[in-house]
N, C-alpha and C positions, 0 to 999 in steps of 0.2 A: 316752133314750139320747143321749149328747152327740154333737154334730156334729164330724166330723173336721176338725181345723184344719191347714191346709197353710201353711207359711211359705216365704219366698223361697228359702231354701237347699234345700228339698225339690225344687224345680224345677231347681236347679243340680246336685243329685245325679242327678236323672233325666237331665239333659243330659250329664253325665259318663258315665253308664251307656250312653246312646245313642251317645256317641263311641266307647266301647269296642266296642260292637256293630258300629259302622261299620268299625273296624279289623279285626274278625274276618270281616265280610261286606262287603267294599268294593263300592261302586256308587253312591256319593253319594246314598243314600236316607236313611239314618239320620242323616247329617250335618245335613240340613236340619231333621229333627225335633229334634236336639240343639240347634240354633240357636234353634228355636222355644221349647224348654224354658228355655234361657238368657234369652231375651228376656222370656218370661213371668215368670221369677224376678226379673228386673230391674224389670219393671213392678210386681210385688208388693212389692219392696223400696222403690220410690218411693211407691207408693200401697197401704199395708197393708190398707185397708178393702175391697179387691176380694174379692167372694164366690167361693166354690168353683166355682159354676156358670160364672161369668164367666171364671175362670181356665182352666177346661177348654175353654171356647169360644174364648178367645184362643189357647191352645195348638193347638187343632184347626185353626182358621182359618189361623193362621200356618204350620202344617205343610203344609197343602194349598197355600197360596199359594207358599211357598218351593219346594216340590217341583215344582209346575207351572212356576214361573219357571225353575228349573234345567232341566227337560225342554225347554222352549221355547228357552232359550239354547243348550243343547247341540245341538239340531237345527240352529240357525242357524250355529253355530260348531263344527263337528265337529273332533275332535282329529286332526291330520294326523300321519303317521308316515313315516319314511324307509324302512320295510319294509312296504309295503301288502300284499304277497303272503305275509307270514310264515305265516299259518295256512291258506293256500290252496296246498297242496303241488303239486297238479296244474298249476295256473296258472303255477307257477314254471318249468315245463319248456317252455312255449310258445316257439317259436323255436329251440330246441336241436335238434341233430342227433344221432341215435343209429343203431346198427346193429341190424338185426332179430335177435332171439333165436330166434324161430320164424317161418317164412315166412308171409306174408299169403296165405291161401287163402280164396276165397269172401268176400273183404273183411275177414277177421279174422286177426290174428296177434298176436305179442307182442314187446316190447322189454325189455331189461334196463337199468334206470336205477339206478345205484349198487348198492344191495343189494336192490332191489325189481324185480319183474317186472310190467309193465303191459300190458293188452290194448290193441291198436291197431286202428283201422279205416281202410282205404284201399284203393288199387288193389293187385291181386295182385303180389307181389314174392317173390324168392328169399331164402333165409336170408343174413344178413350184408349185405343191401342197406342202404345208408344212407338214412334217412328223417328228415324234419323234422316236428316236432310243430307243428300249425297251430291246434288247438283242443282243448278238454277238455270231455267230456260225462260228468259223474259221475266214474267211474273208468276211462273209456275215452278214449284219445287218438285224435284224427283226425290222420292223417299223410299226407304226400305224398312221393313219391320224389325224392331229390336226385340230380341228374345230375352 
């Protein structure tokens, strides 16, 4: 049986396929594998006598090295945002003042925030008392009475 012969453009096609996968499943994982495929193809273009086993080894090692380098770089240089609380809905309400929707009895009550009703924990208060959100524990707000 004849040995499968891989030429440089096969690696470039693999790199292109991995780039498409990266577009469909973003996360900077397949991007580095695509770069490894492209580099492996370039090496094979320059040195056509590289055997199949060495090609796969080059691709594998490059993939692991590039992915690891990206992970280390992204830990040292995290992406900053101007909306750090975007996906932390409860944390967005810390410091805001609301009126009680249901009185706080035995330490528990409710407030209405926009179109949602949230459980609150704090000192006992009557309905419509103004309270300030001071902390969030899961889906429960810790509140204190506003004078």
